[in-house]
FIFIPA-774599 format. One record per residue (C-alpha): x, y, z. Coordinates in Angstrom, 1 decimal. Example, Ala and Ser with C-alpha at 12.3 -4.5 7.8 and 13.67 -1.06 7.14 Angstrom:
// FIFIPA-774599
12.3,-4.5,7.8 .
13.7,-1.1,7.1 .
//
This chain:
// FIFIPA-774599
-16.1,-10.0,19.4 .
-13.1,-10.4,21.7 .
-13.4,-9.2,25.3 .
-15.8,-6.7,26.9 .
-13.6,-3.6,26.5 .
-14.3,-1.4,23.5 .
-12.4,1.1,21.4 .
-14.5,3.9,19.9 .
-17.5,1.6,20.2 .
-15.7,-1.3,18.5 .
-13.9,-4.4,19.8 .
-10.9,-3.5,22.0 .
-8.7,-5.6,19.7 .
-9.2,-3.0,17.0 .
-7.0,-0.7,19.1 .
-4.2,-3.3,19.1 .
-4.3,-3.5,15.3 .
-4.8,0.3,15.0 .
-1.5,1.1,16.8 .
0.4,-1.8,15.2 .
-0.5,-0.6,11.7 .
0.0,3.1,12.8 .
3.7,2.4,13.7 .
4.2,0.2,10.6 .
3.0,2.9,8.4 .
5.1,5.4,10.3 .
8.1,3.3,9.4 .
7.0,2.8,5.8 .
5.9,6.3,4.8 .
8.7,7.9,6.7 .
11.2,6.0,4.6 .
9.2,6.3,1.4 .
9.0,10.1,1.7 .
12.8,10.2,1.4 .
13.4,7.3,-1.0 .
13.3,8.9,-4.4 .
14.7,12.2,-3.2 .
17.7,10.3,-1.7 .
18.3,8.3,-4.9 .
18.3,11.4,-7.2 .
20.3,13.6,-4.8 .
24.0,14.2,-5.4 .
26.8,12.2,-3.8 .
28.1,15.4,-2.2 .
24.8,15.7,-0.4 .
24.8,12.0,0.7 .
22.6,10.7,-2.1 .
23.1,8.1,-4.8 .
23.1,10.4,-7.8 .
21.0,8.1,-10.0 .
19.2,9.4,-13.0 .
15.4,9.9,-12.9 .
14.4,6.8,-14.9 .
16.6,4.5,-12.9 .
15.5,6.0,-9.5 .
11.8,5.8,-10.5 .
12.2,2.2,-11.7 .
13.8,1.2,-8.4 .
11.1,3.1,-6.5 .
8.4,1.3,-8.5 .
10.0,-2.1,-8.1 .
10.4,-1.6,-4.3 .
6.9,-0.4,-3.7 .
5.6,-3.2,-6.1 .
7.4,-5.9,-4.2 .
6.3,-4.5,-0.8 .
2.7,-5.3,-1.8 .
3.4,-8.2,-4.2 .
4.7,-10.4,-1.3 .
1.4,-9.9,0.4 .
0.1,-12.9,-1.6 .
2.7,-15.4,-0.4 .
2.6,-13.7,3.0 .
-1.1,-14.3,3.2 .
-0.7,-17.9,2.0 .
2.0,-18.7,4.6 .
-0.2,-17.2,7.3 .
-3.2,-19.3,6.2 .
-1.2,-22.5,5.8 .
1.8,-22.3,8.1 .
2.3,-19.4,10.6 .
-1.2,-18.3,11.5 .
-2.1,-14.6,11.0 .
-0.9,-13.5,14.4 .
2.7,-14.9,14.2 .
3.0,-13.6,10.6 .
2.3,-10.1,11.8 .
4.9,-10.4,14.7 .
7.7,-11.9,12.5 .
7.0,-9.3,9.8 .
7.4,-6.4,12.1 .
10.8,-7.7,13.4 .
12.1,-8.1,9.8 .
10.8,-4.6,8.8 .
12.6,-3.0,11.7 .
15.9,-4.8,10.8 .
15.5,-3.5,7.2 .
15.2,0.1,8.3 .
18.2,-0.2,10.6 .
20.2,-1.6,7.6 .
19.3,1.5,5.7 .
20.5,3.7,8.5 .
24.1,2.5,7.7 .
25.5,4.8,4.9 .
26.6,2.2,2.3 .
24.9,1.3,-0.9 .
25.0,-2.4,0.0 .
23.1,-1.9,3.3 .
20.7,0.4,1.5 .
19.5,-2.3,-0.9 .
19.7,-5.0,1.7 .
17.4,-2.8,3.9 .
14.9,-2.4,1.0 .
14.8,-6.2,0.6 .
14.2,-6.9,4.3 .
11.4,-4.3,4.4 .
9.8,-6.0,1.3 .
9.8,-9.4,3.0 .
8.6,-8.1,6.4 .
5.8,-6.0,4.9 .
4.6,-9.0,2.8 .
4.1,-10.9,6.1 .
2.6,-8.1,8.2 .
0.4,-6.1,5.9 .
-2.2,-8.5,4.5 .
-2.5,-10.4,7.8 .
-3.0,-7.5,10.2 .
-5.8,-6.3,7.8 .
-7.4,-9.8,7.8 .
-7.4,-9.9,11.6 .
-9.5,-6.7,11.6 .
-12.2,-8.4,9.6 .
-12.1,-11.4,12.1 .
-13.1,-9.1,15.0 .
-16.6,-8.8,13.5 .
-19.4,-11.2,12.8 .
-20.7,-11.7,9.3 .
-24.1,-10.1,10.1 .
-22.7,-6.6,10.7 .
-21.2,-5.5,7.4 .
-21.7,-1.8,7.9 .
-20.1,-1.9,11.3 .
-17.2,-3.7,9.8 .
-16.8,-1.0,7.1 .
-16.8,1.6,9.9 .
-14.2,-0.4,11.8 .
-12.0,-0.5,8.7 .
-12.4,3.3,8.4 .
-11.2,3.8,12.0 .
-8.3,1.4,11.3 .
-7.5,3.3,8.2 .
-7.3,6.5,10.3 .
-4.6,4.8,12.4 .
-2.6,4.0,9.3 .
-2.7,7.7,8.3 .
-1.8,9.0,11.8 .
1.5,7.2,11.3 .
1.8,8.3,7.7 .
1.2,12.0,8.7 .
3.7,12.1,11.5 .
6.4,10.1,9.7 .
7.5,12.5,6.9 .
7.6,15.4,9.4 .
10.2,13.6,11.5 .
12.1,11.6,8.9 .
12.0,14.5,6.4 .
13.4,16.9,9.0 .
16.2,14.5,9.8 .
16.8,13.2,6.3 .
16.7,16.5,4.4 .
18.1,18.6,7.2 .
20.9,16.4,8.5 .
21.4,13.0,6.9 .
19.2,10.7,4.8 .
20.3,7.8,7.0 .
19.1,9.5,10.2 .
15.6,9.6,8.6 .
15.8,5.9,7.7 .
16.9,5.0,11.3 .
14.0,6.9,12.8 .
11.6,4.9,10.7 .
13.1,1.7,12.2 .
12.6,3.0,15.7 .
8.9,3.5,14.9 .
8.5,-0.2,13.8 .
10.1,-1.4,17.0 .
7.6,0.5,19.1 .
4.8,-1.0,17.0 .
6.1,-4.6,17.6 .
6.3,-4.0,21.3 .
2.8,-2.6,21.5 .
1.4,-5.5,19.5 .
2.9,-8.2,21.8 .
1.8,-6.4,24.9 .
-1.9,-6.1,23.9 .
-2.5,-9.0,21.6 .
-4.6,-10.7,24.3 .
-7.5,-8.4,23.2 .
-7.6,-10.1,19.9 .
-9.1,-13.3,21.5 .
-8.5,-16.3,19.3 .
-8.6,-14.5,16.0 .
-5.7,-15.5,13.8 .
-3.9,-17.7,16.3 .
-3.8,-20.9,14.3 .
-3.4,-21.5,10.6 .
-6.1,-23.1,8.5 .
-6.9,-26.7,9.5 .
-8.2,-29.5,7.4 .
-9.5,-31.3,10.5 .
-6.9,-34.0,10.1 .
-4.1,-33.5,12.6 .
-1.7,-35.8,10.9 .
-2.4,-34.3,7.5 .
-2.0,-30.7,8.9 .
1.4,-31.6,10.5 .
2.7,-33.1,7.3 .
1.6,-30.1,5.3 .
3.3,-27.7,7.7 .
6.5,-29.8,7.5 .
6.5,-29.7,3.7 .
5.9,-25.9,3.7 .
8.7,-25.4,6.2 .
11.1,-27.3,4.0 .
10.1,-25.4,0.9 .
10.3,-22.1,2.8 .
13.9,-22.9,4.0 .
15.0,-23.8,0.4 .
13.4,-20.6,-0.9 .
15.0,-18.3,1.7 .
18.4,-20.0,1.1 .
18.1,-19.5,-2.7 .
17.1,-15.8,-2.3 .
20.0,-15.2,0.1 .
22.5,-16.6,-2.4 .
21.1,-14.5,-5.3 .
21.0,-11.4,-3.0 .
24.6,-11.9,-1.9 .
25.8,-12.2,-5.6 .
23.9,-9.0,-6.4 .
25.4,-7.1,-3.4 .
28.9,-8.4,-4.4 .
28.1,-7.2,-8.0 .
28.7,-10.6,-9.5 .
25.1,-10.3,-10.9 .
24.1,-6.9,-12.4 .
20.5,-5.9,-13.1 .
18.8,-3.2,-15.1 .
16.0,-1.8,-13.0 .
14.2,-0.1,-15.9 .
14.0,-3.3,-18.0 .
13.0,-5.4,-15.0 .
10.2,-2.9,-14.1 .
8.9,-2.9,-17.6 .
8.8,-6.7,-17.6 .
7.3,-7.1,-14.2 .
3.9,-5.7,-15.0 .
3.3,-8.5,-17.5 .
4.6,-11.1,-15.0 .
2.1,-9.9,-12.3 .
-0.9,-10.0,-14.6 .
0.1,-13.5,-15.8 .
0.6,-14.6,-12.3 .
-2.7,-13.4,-11.1 .
-4.5,-15.0,-14.0 .
-2.8,-18.4,-13.2 .
-3.5,-18.0,-9.5 .
-7.2,-17.5,-10.1 .
-7.3,-20.5,-12.4 .
-5.7,-22.5,-9.6 .
-8.3,-21.2,-7.1 .
-11.2,-22.1,-9.4 .
-9.9,-25.5,-10.3 .
-8.1,-26.8,-7.2 .
-10.1,-25.3,-4.3 .
-13.5,-26.9,-3.3 .
-15.8,-23.9,-3.8 .
-19.5,-23.5,-4.2 .
-21.1,-21.7,-7.1 .
-21.8,-18.6,-5.0 .
-18.2,-18.6,-3.7 .
-16.8,-18.8,-7.2 .
-18.9,-15.8,-8.3 .
-17.6,-13.8,-5.3 .
-14.0,-14.7,-6.1 .
-14.7,-13.6,-9.7 .
-15.8,-10.2,-8.3 .
-12.5,-10.0,-6.4 .
-10.7,-10.5,-9.8 .
-12.7,-7.7,-11.3 .
-11.9,-5.4,-8.3 .
-8.2,-6.3,-8.8 .
-7.9,-4.6,-12.1 .
-9.9,-1.5,-11.1 .
-7.8,-1.3,-8.0 .
-4.6,-1.5,-10.0 .
-5.8,1.5,-12.1 .
-6.6,3.5,-8.9 .
-3.2,2.8,-7.3 .
-1.3,3.5,-10.4 .
-2.5,7.1,-10.1 .
-2.7,7.5,-6.4 .
0.9,6.2,-5.7 .
2.3,9.0,-7.9 .
2.4,10.8,-4.5 .
5.7,9.3,-3.5 .
7.3,9.6,-6.9 .
6.2,12.2,-9.5 .
4.3,14.4,-7.1 .
7.2,14.2,-4.6 .
9.7,15.3,-7.4 .
7.2,18.0,-8.4 .
7.2,19.3,-4.8 .
11.0,19.3,-4.8 .
11.7,20.9,-8.2 .
8.8,23.0,-9.1 .
7.1,24.2,-5.9 .
7.9,27.4,-4.1 .
8.4,26.2,-0.5 .
9.9,29.3,1.0 .
8.4,30.5,4.3 .
10.2,33.7,5.1 .
13.9,32.8,4.9 .
13.3,29.1,5.5 .
12.6,26.4,2.9 .
10.2,23.7,4.0 .
11.4,20.2,3.2 .
9.8,18.8,0.1 .
9.0,15.5,1.9 .
6.7,17.4,4.4 .
4.1,17.7,1.7 .
3.8,13.9,1.9 .
1.9,14.5,5.2 .
-0.9,16.4,3.5 .
-2.8,13.3,2.3 .
-2.6,11.6,5.7 .
-3.9,14.7,7.6 .
-6.9,14.9,5.3 .
-7.5,11.1,6.0 .
-7.4,11.7,9.7 .
-9.9,14.6,9.4 .
-12.2,12.9,7.0 .
-12.1,9.2,8.1 .
-14.6,9.7,10.9 .
-16.9,11.6,8.5 .
-16.9,8.8,6.0 .
-17.3,6.1,8.8 .
-20.4,8.1,10.0 .
-21.6,8.6,6.5 .
-21.7,4.9,5.5 .
-23.5,3.9,8.7 .
-26.0,6.8,8.4 .
-26.8,6.0,4.8 .
-27.1,2.3,5.6 .
-29.7,3.0,8.2 .
-31.7,4.9,5.6 .
-31.1,2.2,3.0 .
-29.2,4.8,0.9 .
-25.7,3.5,1.1 .
-24.0,3.2,-2.3 .
-22.8,-0.3,-3.0 .
-19.2,-1.3,-3.4 .
-18.8,-0.8,-7.2 .
-20.4,2.7,-6.9 .
-18.0,3.7,-4.1 .
-15.1,2.4,-6.2 .
-16.2,4.5,-9.2 .
-16.4,7.6,-7.0 .
-12.8,7.0,-5.9 .
-11.5,6.7,-9.4 .
-13.3,9.9,-10.6 .
-12.0,12.0,-7.6 .
-8.5,10.7,-8.3 .
-8.8,11.9,-11.9 .
-10.0,15.3,-10.8 .
-6.9,15.6,-8.6 .
-4.7,15.0,-11.6 .
-6.7,17.6,-13.6 .
-5.5,20.1,-10.9 .
-1.9,19.0,-11.4 .
-2.2,19.3,-15.2 .
-3.2,23.0,-14.7 .
-0.4,23.5,-12.2 .
2.2,21.9,-14.6 .
0.9,24.2,-17.4 .
2.0,27.1,-15.2 .
5.4,25.4,-14.6 .
5.7,25.1,-18.4 .
5.8,28.9,-18.6 .
8.9,28.9,-16.4 .
7.3,29.7,-13.1 .
7.3,27.6,-9.9 .
3.9,27.2,-8.2 .
2.7,27.4,-4.6 .
2.1,24.2,-2.6 .
-1.6,25.0,-2.7 .
-1.9,23.1,-6.0 .
-0.5,20.0,-4.4 .
-2.7,20.4,-1.3 .
-5.9,20.7,-3.5 .
-4.7,17.6,-5.4 .
-4.2,15.6,-2.2 .
-7.6,16.7,-0.9 .
-9.3,15.3,-4.0 .
-7.2,12.2,-3.9 .
-8.0,11.7,-0.2 .
-11.7,11.9,-1.0 .
-11.2,9.2,-3.7 .
-9.1,7.1,-1.4 .
-11.7,7.0,1.4 .
-14.3,5.9,-1.2 .
-12.0,3.2,-2.4 .
-9.3,1.7,-0.1 .
-11.1,1.0,3.2 .
-14.2,-0.1,1.3 .
-12.0,-2.4,-0.8 .
-10.3,-4.0,2.2 .
-13.7,-4.7,3.8 .
-15.2,-6.0,0.5 .
-12.4,-8.6,0.1 .
-13.0,-9.9,3.6 .
-16.7,-10.2,3.0 .
-16.4,-11.8,-0.5 .
-13.7,-14.3,0.5 .
-14.4,-17.8,1.6 .
-13.2,-18.0,5.2 .
-10.4,-20.5,4.4 .
-9.0,-18.2,1.8 .
-9.3,-14.8,3.4 .
-5.5,-14.3,3.9 .
-4.8,-15.2,0.3 .
-7.5,-13.0,-1.0 .
-6.2,-10.1,1.0 .
-2.9,-10.9,-0.6 .
-4.6,-10.7,-4.0 .
-5.9,-7.2,-3.1 .
-2.4,-6.1,-2.2 .
-1.1,-7.6,-5.5 .
-3.3,-5.0,-7.2 .
-1.7,-2.3,-5.1 .
1.7,-3.8,-6.2 .
0.8,-3.6,-9.8 .
-0.4,0.0,-9.4 .
2.8,1.0,-7.5 .
4.9,-0.5,-10.3 .
3.0,1.4,-13.0 .
3.3,4.6,-10.8 .
7.1,4.2,-10.8 .
7.2,3.7,-14.6 .
5.1,6.8,-15.1 .
7.3,8.7,-12.8 .
10.2,7.7,-15.0 .
8.8,10.1,-17.6 .
9.2,12.9,-15.1 .
12.7,13.4,-16.4 .
14.1,16.8,-15.7 .
16.1,17.1,-18.9 .
13.1,16.0,-21.1 .
10.9,18.5,-19.4 .
13.5,21.3,-20.0 .
13.6,20.4,-23.7 .
9.8,20.2,-24.0 .
7.9,21.9,-21.2 .
4.6,20.4,-22.4 .
5.7,16.9,-21.4 .
4.5,17.4,-17.8 .
0.9,18.8,-18.5 .
0.4,16.2,-21.2 .
1.4,13.4,-18.8 .
-1.0,14.6,-16.1 .
-3.9,15.1,-18.6 .
-3.5,11.6,-19.8 .
-3.7,10.2,-16.2 .
-6.8,12.4,-15.7 .
-8.6,11.0,-18.7 .
-7.6,7.4,-18.0 .
-8.7,7.3,-14.3 .
-12.0,9.2,-14.8 .
-12.8,6.9,-17.8 .
-12.2,3.9,-15.5 .
-14.6,5.3,-13.0 .
-17.3,5.8,-15.5 .
-16.8,2.3,-16.9 .
-17.2,0.9,-13.4 .
-20.5,2.7,-13.0 .
-21.8,1.2,-16.2 .
-20.7,-2.3,-15.1 .
-22.3,-2.0,-11.6 .
-25.4,-4.1,-12.3 .
-23.2,-7.0,-13.5 .
-20.9,-6.7,-10.5 .
-23.9,-6.8,-8.1 .
-24.8,-10.2,-9.5 .
-21.3,-11.5,-8.8 .
-21.4,-10.2,-5.3 .
-24.6,-12.1,-4.3 .
-25.6,-11.3,-0.8 .
-22.7,-9.0,-0.2 .
-23.4,-5.3,-0.6 .
//
């Protein structure tokens, strides 16, 4: 534990990470609430006027890469930067990306998306890993509670962001909203630098082999490889922005899901064959692989919030309050406010149940998350059935959906973050956190592809497209939750002494 000061009964360093991630999520969710609405909006209103399939594919690719780069970001932190520097550099790059998007040109828009992807890949997995480093290995329930508090900080930023960026973006200019997101990230970086002393020595240095000369040579080789990689990416990006190279977002999105699955299989083969691991460590890493696929299922449903559910709010929800129409993006704040209200409850619940030896294990918590996610989509299936009759629905339907999704998220996401830090060998914790975020990447990509079916013209031709889509998601996610319950005894064997 670093320092004597505490934050809500936890190490004071948790507050540093709490506010860093709060402002990072302010920037990310503030922009994300506007993204697909901006792309489908007309040029006359300042949008890009892209069709639904293309917009959803770009959205899916963007949110996929935001999390996909968590794996190389974790690896670079472990081997080259150290966790602390990776967080700092990532925050600066994210802020630069948002300010690029504040400039009203299509080139700066896509350049901004690219910079946010790179910055988040450096920041996101490593700030989460530092949280785990604040606790000793013999206090797992306290660590779970710490992650729940940390998760509440994430959602304070996610709650406030759409209210500010949505008001600016939908009311004045989309680019004002993007700029406001960048200001939030700048505040987060300043706070992080001013209070990082409370983190003690957690995450200062990269992984060491114990051989100074060997470590220096490794860092030199990684530095050269990083320079060449960045240079190559800049060349390709420049050619794309100059439109020398053209891409089809829909085709790339469809192909990317197979690439991610193939990459994760190859990566785990590398870990099992190239890393020196004990039999117990291999079992625990095998458990992380199992959690990867269930996590991808969860996020493929949950991340519909920024795509299909956001479009549903914009097109099929009656948002009139007197003579004023509420911005559709404001409904993106519903899930975070439920998180803020319920996070302390779940943190208290896990500790209380642990004291009474009644706390559900990780697979059971995961299965609860999937089942509640499916129940939320059942609500949307009913609401879309009403839309199919030609009537718009009240925001209440989305609010109930987000409440059920929030309950599922609190049973799933903070528990998953904590489980990865407990299951990972210490020398691989950054990389394994990157693996966790790769599952989120795959889920986000699938969410974007599913949202591509949310085509307004298709729904107009066949009103049953929407309820059929939501019923399918309902059955798939609840089925995955039941399967995880059935497999729980096998998973417990892989987890060993980790609960």
